[in-house]
N, C-alpha and C positions, 0 to 999 in steps of 0.2 A: 678364432673360429677354426682355423686350420689345425691348430694344436688339439683342440677338443675333438675334431674329427679323427685325427690320428690316434688319439687316446682311446676313442671308442673302438677303432679297429684293433688296437693293441690289446685291449681287455678281452676281446672275443677269442674263444678257443677255436672257432671255425666261422665260416660265413653264416651258417645257420644260427649260430649263437650271438651274432651281432645284433645290437639294439638298433634295428633299421628305422624304427619310428623316430628315435633320437637323431640318427644320422640324417634323416630327411629334414627334420626340424633345423638341425645345424646347417645343412646346406641351404635351406630357405633363408636363414639369417645371413650366411656368407654371400648368397646371391644378391641380397639387399645391400650389404656393406661393400662388396667387391664384385659387382656383376661381371660375368664373362660367359661366353658360350660353353666353355669347358666346365665351369662350375654348374651350369644348368644341366649339362649332360650327366655329370656326377650326381646331381640331385635326382635326375630321372632314374638312375640306377637304384638309389636309396628308396625313392618313392615306389618303384616297381617291386622291390624286395619287401617293403613295409606294407603296402596297400594293394599289391597285385600288379601283374604285368600290364594290364590295360591302362592303369593310371600312369605308369612309367612311360608307356608308349605315347600317351597324349602329349607329354612333355617333349619326347624325342621327335615326334612328328612336326612339332613347331620349330625344331632346330634344323630340319633337313635343308632348308633354303638359306641358312645362315652362312654368309660368305666365308667366315673364318673357319668353318668346319667342312667345306666342300671337299677338301683333300685329307681330312683327318680320319684315319681308318677306324678309330674307336666309335665314331658315330654309327656307321652301318653295322659294326659288330654288336654294339649295344642294342640297336634296333633288331638285329637278327636274333639275339638272345631273347628279347621280349616277345617277338613274334613266335619263336619256337615254343615258349612257355604257353602261348595262347593257342597252340596247335595250328598256326598258320605256316605250315612247313615250307611250301613253295616260296612264299615271300621271305621267310627266314633264310632259306638256302641262297636265294638271290642276294640278300643283304650280306651274308658271310662271303660270298664270292666277290661282291663289290669291295668289301673290306680288304680282301686278299690282294686286289689289284692296286689298292692305295698304299699299302705298307711297303717299306723298304727293308724290313726285318724278315729274314728268311724263316726264322722260327715262328714268328707271329703269323706269317703267310701260311705256313704249314698248319698251324693251329686253326686258322680261319677256314682253310680248305678241308681240313678234317671235319670240322663242325658242319660244313656244307654237305660233305659226302655222307656223313652220319645221318643227317636229316633226309637226304635223298634215299638212303637205304631204309630208313624208318618208314618213309611214305610208301615205298613199293609194296 
């Protein structure tokens, strides 16, 4: 399953050209075969890309209380991205700011804070 997911990414020339419906289906199978909170988060991204951010957010919101993800910066970052796509800018900004507090990677922190700032400027 992981190889099929990697191949799907590799075949796409860009994120927009990715077969997100196939990716969502592959992640659904992977979640059944090898369930994990990170697989579910990745599935949420694929579902959000294939079927809209609201559908992806439904999955992410179920993961918010998952103990294994409480310190995982990608959870609030994914949530922030989906919220931004839905126009929920204040919540998105807060999610990116939270992601920035969780990461130990300076470049990732800068990216999350830039996303938060951009959303703040967009809202003003």
